[in-house]
C-alpha positions in Angstrom: 8.5 25.3 20.3 4.8 25.8 19.3 2.9 23.7 16.8 -0.3 25.4 15.6 -3.4 24.4 13.7 -3.2 20.6 14.1 -5.5 17.7 14.5 -4.2 16.3 17.8 -4.7 12.8 19.1 -5.9 13.5 22.7 -6.0 11.5 25.9 -9.6 10.5 25.1 -8.2 8.6 22.1 -9.9 10.9 19.5 -8.7 13.8 17.4 -9.3 17.4 18.3 -8.1 20.7 16.8 -5.4 22.0 19.0 -2.0 23.7 19.4 0.9 22.1 21.2 3.6 23.9 23.2 6.8 22.1 23.9 9.6 23.2 26.3 12.7 21.5 27.7 11.8 18.2 26.1 8.3 18.0 27.5 4.8 19.0 26.4 3.8 22.1 28.4 0.3 22.7 27.0 -2.3 21.3 24.6 -5.2 23.7 23.9 -7.5 24.7 21.0 -5.7 28.0 20.7 -2.4 29.0 22.3 -0.9 32.5 22.1 2.3 33.0 20.1 3.7 32.4 16.7 4.6 28.8 15.8 4.8 26.3 13.0 1.4 26.2 11.2 0.7 22.5 10.5 -2.3 23.4 8.3 -4.5 20.7 9.7 -2.1 17.8 9.7 -2.5 15.2 12.4 -0.2 14.9 15.4 0.0 11.5 17.2 2.2 10.4 20.0 5.5 8.8 19.0 5.0 5.1 18.8 6.3 2.6 21.5 7.4 -0.8 20.3 7.8 -3.1 23.3 9.0 -6.1 21.2 11.7 -5.4 18.6 14.9 -7.3 18.1 16.6 -5.0 15.6 16.6 -3.3 12.2 18.9 -1.9 9.4 21.3 -4.9 9.7 21.7 -4.6 13.5 20.4 -6.5 16.5 20.2 -5.6 20.1 21.6 -9.0 21.0 24.8 -8.5 19.1 25.8 -5.4 20.9 27.9 -2.5 19.6 27.2 1.2 20.5 27.4 2.3 16.9 24.9 -0.3 15.9 22.6 0.8 18.8 22.7 4.4 17.6 22.0 3.4 14.1 18.9 1.5 15.2 17.7 4.3 17.4 17.9 6.7 14.4 16.0 4.3 12.1 13.2 3.8 14.6 12.7 7.5 15.1 12.8 8.3 11.4 9.9 5.8 11.1 7.8 7.2 13.9 8.9 4.8 16.7 10.3 7.2 19.3 10.6 4.6 22.2 11.0 0.9 22.5 12.1 -2.1 24.6 15.3 -3.7 23.3 14.3 -7.3 22.9 16.8 -10.2 23.4 16.7 -13.8 22.3 17.4 -17.3 23.8 21.1 -17.2 24.2 23.7 -18.6 26.6 23.6 -17.1 30.1 27.0 -15.4 29.8 26.1 -13.9 26.5 22.9 -12.5 27.9 24.8 -11.1 30.9 27.1 -9.2 28.5 24.2 -7.9 26.5 22.5 -6.7 29.7 25.6 -4.7 30.6 25.8 -3.1 27.2 22.1 -2.2 27.1 22.4 -0.8 30.6 25.0 1.7 29.4 23.1 2.6 26.3 19.8 3.2 28.1 21.6 5.7 30.3 23.3 7.6 27.4 21.8 10.8 26.2 21.1 10.9 22.5 18.9 11.9 19.6 16.6 9.3 18.1 14.4 6.7 19.7 14.7 6.2 23.5 15.3 2.6 24.8 13.1 2.5 27.9 14.1 -0.9 29.0 14.5 -4.5 27.9 12.1 -7.3 26.9 13.8 -10.6 27.8 12.4 -13.1 25.3 14.0 -16.4 26.3 15.6 -18.7 27.2 12.7 -20.0 29.4 10.7 -21.6 26.5 9.2 -24.8 25.3 11.1 -26.7 22.6 7.8 -27.7 21.0 6.9 -24.0 20.4 10.4 -22.6 20.0 9.7 -20.9 16.7 12.9 -19.1 15.7 14.5 -19.5 19.2 17.6 -21.6 19.2 16.7 -24.9 20.9 20.2 -25.5 22.2 19.8 -22.5 24.5 16.4 -23.2 25.9 16.2 -23.9 29.7 13.6 -24.1 32.4 12.7 -20.9 34.3 15.5 -20.0 36.7 14.8 -17.4 39.3 18.5 -17.0 40.2 19.5 -16.5 36.5 16.8 -13.9 36.0 17.9 -11.9 39.1 21.5 -12.1 37.9 20.6 -10.7 34.5 18.2 -8.1 36.1 21.1 -6.8 38.2 23.4 -6.7 35.2 20.8 -4.7 33.3 20.5 -2.1 36.1 16.9 -3.3 36.7 15.9 -2.4 33.2 14.3 -5.7 32.3 10.6 -4.7 32.1 9.2 -7.8 30.4 10.2 -11.4 31.0 8.7 -14.1 28.7 8.3 -17.7 29.8 6.5 -21.0 28.9 4.2 -21.6 32.0 4.1 -25.4 31.6 7.9 -25.8 32.2 9.3 -27.2 35.5 9.9 -24.2 37.9 7.5 -21.9 36.1 5.0 -21.7 38.9 7.7 -20.8 41.5 9.2 -18.3 39.0 5.9 -16.5 38.6 5.2 -16.4 42.3 8.7 -15.1 43.1 9.0 -12.5 40.4 5.5 -11.2 39.6 6.1 -8.0 41.6 9.6 -7.5 40.2 8.9 -7.8 36.4 6.0 -8.1 34.1 5.7 -11.8 33.2 4.5 -12.8 29.8 3.3 -16.2 28.4 5.4 -17.0 25.3 6.7 -19.8 23.1 4.5 -22.2 25.0 2.7 -25.5 24.5 0.5 -24.9 27.5 -3.2 -25.6 27.4 -6.0 -23.3 28.6 -6.0 -24.6 32.2 -2.2 -24.2 32.6 -2.3 -20.7 31.1 -5.2 -19.6 33.3 -3.3 -21.0 36.3 -0.3 -18.8 35.3 -2.6 -15.8 35.1 -3.9 -16.6 38.6 -0.4 -16.6 39.9 0.5 -13.2 38.4 1.3 -13.5 34.7 0.0 -10.3 33.1 0.9 -10.5 29.4 1.0 -12.7 26.3 3.8 -12.4 23.7 2.9 -12.1 20.0 -0.6 -13.5 20.4 -1.4 -16.6 18.3 2.3 -17.1 17.3 4.4 -19.8 19.0 1.6 -20.9 21.3 -1.3 -23.4 21.4 -4.2 -22.2 19.1 -7.8 -21.4 19.9 -10.3 -24.1 18.9 -13.8 -24.8 20.1 -12.8 -27.8 22.2 -9.3 -26.7 23.2 -9.1 -22.9 23.7 -5.4 -23.0 24.6 -3.4 -19.9 25.5 -5.4 -17.7 23.2 -8.6 -18.7 25.0 -7.0 -17.9 28.3 -6.2 -14.4 27.1 -9.7 -13.9 25.9 -11.1 -15.3 29.2 -9.0 -13.2 31.5 -7.9 -9.6 31.8 -4.3 -9.9 30.7 -2.8 -7.9 27.9 -1.5 -9.2 24.6 1.0 -8.2 21.9 0.0 -8.6 18.2 2.0 -8.5 15.0 -0.2 -6.9 12.4 2.2 -7.1 9.4 -0.3 -9.2 7.4 2.2 -12.1 7.5 2.0 -13.4 11.0 -1.8 -13.0 11.2 -4.6 -12.9 8.7 -6.2 -9.4 8.5 -9.5 -10.9 9.8 -7.8 -12.2 12.9 -6.4 -8.7 13.6 -9.9 -7.2 13.3 -11.5 -9.9 15.4 -8.9 -9.6 18.2 -9.5 -5.8 18.4 -13.2 -6.6 18.8 -12.6 -9.2 21.5 -9.9 -7.5 23.6 -10.4 -3.8 22.7 -7.4 -1.5 21.9 -6.7 -0.9 25.6 -5.5 -4.5 26.0 -3.5 -4.8 22.7 0.0 -3.7 22.0 0.8 -3.6 18.3 4.4 -4.7 18.0 6.8 -5.3 15.1 8.9 -8.2 16.4 11.3 -6.8 13.9 14.7 -8.3 13.3 17.8 -7.0 11.5 16.2 -7.3 8.0 13.7 -4.5 8.9 14.6 -1.6 6.6 16.8 -3.8 4.4 16.4 -5.5 1.0 15.7 -9.2 0.4 18.6 -11.4 1.4 20.2 -13.5 4.1 20.3 -12.3 7.7 20.6 -13.6 11.3 18.5 -13.9 14.4 19.6 -15.4 17.6 22.5 -17.1 15.9 20.4 -18.7 13.2 20.4 -17.9 9.5 17.3 -16.2 8.2 16.1 -15.8 4.7 14.0 -12.7 3.9 11.9 -12.4 0.8 9.2 -9.9 0.2 8.7 -9.2 3.9 8.7 -12.9 5.0 11.5 -13.9 7.3 12.1 -17.6 7.8 14.7 -20.0 9.3 15.7 -23.3 7.6 12.8 -25.2 9.3 10.3 -22.8 7.7 9.4 -21.1 11.0 8.8 -17.4 10.8 11.7 -15.5 12.3 10.4 -12.2 13.5 9.4 -9.6 11.0 10.9 -7.3 8.5 8.3 -4.6 9.1 8.6 -1.7 11.5 5.9 -0.9 14.1 4.6 2.2 12.3 3.9 0.2 9.2 2.2 -2.5 11.3 -0.1 0.2 12.6 -0.8 1.5 9.1 -1.6 -2.0 8.0 -4.0 -2.6 10.9 -5.9 0.5 9.8 -5.9 -0.8 6.2 -7.2 -4.2 7.5 -10.3 -2.4 8.9 -9.3 -1.5 12.5 -10.5 2.0 13.5 -7.6 4.4 13.1 -8.0 5.8 16.6 -7.9 2.2 18.0 -4.8 1.2 16.0 -3.0 4.4 17.2 -3.9 3.6 20.9 -2.6 0.1 20.5 0.7 1.4 19.2 1.1 4.2 21.8 -0.8 4.5 25.0 -1.6 0.8 25.5 2.0 -0.5 25.4 3.1 2.5 27.6 0.5 1.5 30.2 1.7 -2.1 30.1 5.1 -1.0 31.2 3.9 1.6 33.6 4.9 4.7 31.6 1.6 6.0 30.3 2.1 9.4 31.9 5.4 9.9 30.1 5.2 8.3 26.7 2.6 7.3 24.2 0.4 10.3 25.1 0.1 13.9 24.1 -0.5 15.7 27.5 1.2 18.2 29.7 4.2 16.6 31.5 4.7 13.9 28.9 7.9 13.6 26.9 7.5 15.7 23.7 7.7 12.7 21.3 5.4 13.4 18.4 4.7 12.3 14.9 3.1 14.6 12.3 1.2 12.7 9.6 -1.3 13.3 6.9 -4.6 11.5 6.5 -2.9 8.5 4.8 -0.5 8.3 7.8 2.5 9.3 5.7 5.1 10.8 8.1 5.7 14.5 7.6 7.8 15.2 10.7 9.1 13.5 13.9 9.9 15.2 17.2 11.9 13.5 19.9 12.1 15.3 23.2 10.8 18.4 21.5 13.4 18.5 18.8 12.5 18.0 15.2 14.4 15.1 13.6 16.4 16.4 10.7 
């Protein structure tokens, strides 16, 4: 398939007039003028399909509740909304439940299908601080356990690409040392101060989960985990739905870290794509009203916003559109080592593309070179 006369988001993270040739599910060529007759996009923009590395669910479904039909339903919703790849994200649950989920996800990841591709798993919990548990179920929180992680990684078929931990917990230092070359370790749901967080970075932690949320804050006398992220070279996720963070914080963080170190995420839960009402996350009841999802304690419980809308809102908040796109595509792909295959429009990459107008309204989505009907 040949797409003609488009404004294409190139590997230099800017837009250029170009045509795109797709064959056998991959991008074969990107050039100012390719021979042949194709679909004339009339100057519409083409960006890479988005990659959400932190999403629990949508349309009434959750990765942690299983069910192949539910998984397919979610994959369709993500793709329809411009998210063509993701990491299925789990919650703090009992070990046997997590083991079962890992087996189900392993089978789904291997299954051919249309819609968004699940590239792997983000294991969010259960190695978290009770003080900063957020919407994680306290009854399931435990200290970092190397043996349990390896058991779950085996069950997943080695598809766990992110593992989130609180670095102040007993066993965290040994956990990071033992596993830093086996999985990308992220600081999350943590009461750690700056020094503890920096020590975790020195040991091999490379990531911070939903920056600012469920962690010690940044202040001028106690910089906390946020200060450690600013003062190191690790990467950070950020939820730019306008609920988790003030728009000014989104703009400031882009200025401090740059788009290459930020992954815009949704942290979406089953209420994403659904009306106001009662839902569930990690076994806890969640009330959703006008985009705000909370549990009984008042803690925010993920988001009801998809990643594409988070990207649009970041642009509306004043982030350069090219930077917001990068943080929703190439940057998260780099963080999981897949930047040559997804999140980029270049020869050899998977032909996952989103056609948009200047307001970032979606006009078409291509997954593996096929237009989503």
